[in-house]
N, C-alpha and C positions, 0 to 999 in steps of 0.2 A: 893815202887812202888805205893801203894795205896795213900800215902801222896802226891806223885808227881801228880797223877791223880786228886786228890782233889784240889790241888793248881792250876793245869791247868784249871780245870772247873771254879774255882773262877775267874781266869784271863780272861776268855772268856766273851765278852759282852752278855747280855741276849738277847733272841729272843724277839723282840718287835712287837706289832701289828702296823698297819699303823698309827693309831692315836698316839700311844706311840712313834713311830719314830719321830713324829713332835716335841716332847720334845727335842730330840737331835738336830733337825734342829734349834730350838730356841737357844740352847747353841752354836751351830756352828755359827749362825749369830752374836751372842754377842761376841764370840771369834774373828770373822773376823773383826767386827767393832773396837774392841780394838787393834788388831794387825795391821790393814791396813789403818786406818783413822788417819790423822794428829792430829785432835782434836776430839776424839771420844765422842759421846753423852753419852754413858753408859760405866761404868767401872766395869766389872764383872771379877775379877781375877781368878775365879774358872771355868769359861766357858770352857776354853781350856783344863783344867784338866779333866773335864767330857768328853769332845770330844775325847781327846787322849786315855782315858781309855775305853770308851764304844762304840765309833763309829768305825765300821769295816772299813778296808781299802777301800773296794768296795763302801761302803756308802759315805765315805769321797770324793772319786773321783766323785761320782754322784753329791754330793753337789757342788763341785768345778766347775763342768761342767754344772750345772743346769742353765737354762734360768731364773729361778726364783731368783737367788742369789742376783742380784743388788736390785730388788724391795723388796725382803725379808729382806735383811740387813737394808735397809732404814726404812721400817716399824718397824722392831724389835728394831732398835736403838731409834727411836722416842718413841715407846711404852714403852720401858724399862725406858727411862729418865722420861717420864711423870709419870709413876707409882712410880718410885723411889722417885721423888721429892714430889709427893702427899703423899705417905705413910710416908716418913720422916717428912713432915710438920705436918700431922694430929696426929702422935704419939708423936713427940717431943714437939709440941705446947701445948699439954694437959699434965699438970703436974701430974695428978692423976695416981697412979700405978694401975696395974690390967687390963690394956687394952688388947684387943685381936685382932689378925690379922688372917684372914682365907684366905688361898691361895687355891682357887677352881681349881682343875686340876693342882696341883703344878708341876708335871713333874720334870724338871731339874732346878727349881727355886732355887736360892741361897741367897735370901734376908735375911734369918735368919742368914746368916754367913757374911753379908757384909754391912748391913744397921744398923744405931744406934737405935735398937728397944728394948733397955734395959728395957723399961717400959711395954713391951707387951709379952704375951704368943702367940706364932705363931703356928697355926694349919695348917699343910700341908695335904690336902685331895686329894687322887688320887685313881684310880681304881685298880692298880696293886701293891701289896706289894713287889713283886720281883724287880720292877723298883725302888721303894722307898729304898729298902735295898741296891740295887746296887749304887745308888747315895750316900747314907750314908756311904757305905764302901769306895768309892772313895774319898769323902771329908775327911773322917777320916784318910785315908792313906796319904792325902796331908797335914795333920796337921791343917785343918780348925777348927776354934773355933766359936761356935755360938755367935751372938751379940744380942740375944734377952734374955728375962728373962727365958723362957722355950720353948722348941720345942716339939710339939706333932704331930706324924704322924698318919693319919687316912686313912683306906682303905674303899672306897665306890664307887659305880657306880653313877656318877653325873647325868646320864640319868634317875635315879630313885631318885627324890628328897626326898620322904619319908624315903627311906633307908639311904640316905646321912644324913638327919636330925637326925635319930636315932643314926647313927655312931658318929656324932659330939657331941650329948648329952652324949653318953656313954664315949666319950673321955674327957669330962669335960667342954665343952663350956658353959659359963654362960650367960643366957639371960639378966641379970641385968647389965652386964658390957659393956661399949662402945666397939664396934667391927668394924673393918675396913676390908671390903671384897674386895679381888683382883680377878677380873674375866678376866683373861688374856689368849687369845688364846683358849677359851673354847666354847663360844656360837655357833661358826660356825660348831662345831662337834656334836651338840645336836639338836634333833628335836625342831622346833620353839615352839611347844606347851609346852615344858618343861622350856622355858626361864622364863615365868611368875611364874611358880612353884618354880624355884630356887630363884627368887627375893623375892617371898613371904616367902620362907623358911628362907632367910637371915633376913628379917624384923622380923619374928617371933622368931628366935633363937638368933639373935644378932642385934637387932634393938633398943637397949636402946638409950636414948638421947645422942647425940654426936657420934653416929655410922655413918659411911660413906661407900660408895661403889664406885669403879671405874671399868669400864668394857670397853673392846675393842668390837666394833661392826663393822663387815665388811659388806659393802653394795653390792648389786648385781653387780655393775660395777667392783668390784674386781674379781668376778667370771668370768666376761667377759675378764678381763685382763689375768686370768689364761688360759682361752680358747685360747686367742691370743698367749700366750707363749707355748701352747700345754703342759701345766703342769696339772697333775691330783692330787688333794688332796681329802681326804675322807670327804668333807664338806657335810653338809645338805644344802638345798636351803637357800640362803641368803635373808635377808629382809632389807628394809630401816631402818635407825637408829630411825626414828620416831616410829616404832613398838616397839622397845626396850624402848624408853622413855615412851610410853603409858603403857607398861607392868610394868615398875618401878613405875609409878604413881599409877597404879592399885593395886600394892602391898604395897603402903604406903610410898614409897620413894619420895623425892622431888629432881628431877634432877636440878642441879645447872648450869652445863656447858655441852654443846655438842661441842667437839673440832673437827674441820675439817682441811683440808689442809691449808687454809689461816691462821688459828690460829697457826698451826705448823710452817709454814714458818715465821711467825712473831716471834714466840718463839725461833726458832732455825734457824737463817738466813743461807741460803745455803742448807737446807735440804728440800726435796720435796717428801714426801711419796705419794703414789697413792691416788687419791681423794676418792676411795672407803673405805679407812681406817678412822675410826672415833673412838673417845673415849667419854664416858659419865661419869660424876662425879655426884654422888647423896648423899643426906644426910637424916638423920632421925630427924634433929633438927626442927621439925614442931609441 
């Protein structure tokens, strides 16, 4: 009886906070793109595995009926493709071993299991060890094998950059090694004053020559779109992408590209993410 109860408890999805629930929303959108789009932009074979295991039936119904689904899937597909292509390019094009990838607010990210990152150690940092453990358990049960040199999970609250920095250092992040920072679906949940602190932390801890950073930035017009759809997400107030560019430059990063809707339409014909969705690519090669 005790064993049955223990197994039943393991089978139940963890109780997630509002922000943590968005990690499953991300996986849901990636799974939807792969299953329902004739030529999907992103191919995440583990997204549906995570959704099936961790998303409750009621939450699944809510996602399927959400007014946000179409816009959300469009943004998620483009964002995932941009990040996948960028990360693969910067890691594979550099022949040196010992590169590092840091996924800030990793959530249900599966890049360590599906991208060719054999030259890199991947650090997945998130606020809740229970969520990290749940993802690891589901992927292990599915037979997923990591495709990176090493995978390190780190627990830290990214709203507290000094604590996050200490946790990454304790986990073995090397400041002398080229590091590639993924800032995906994170900034909108953090107070704007912490954005510059995070960028500075990245430059200090993993800003060796050859380091890069790619971030999603949602502008105020996206918040207007959510209001129009009557969808509530636990966002902090959004700011124009120029504010993030200024913060990156102030932290010692050199922004190379600010990608907007016209860029995405040219890169991926037929895809039209909301104009409030932007991405910034920066480097430390200065």
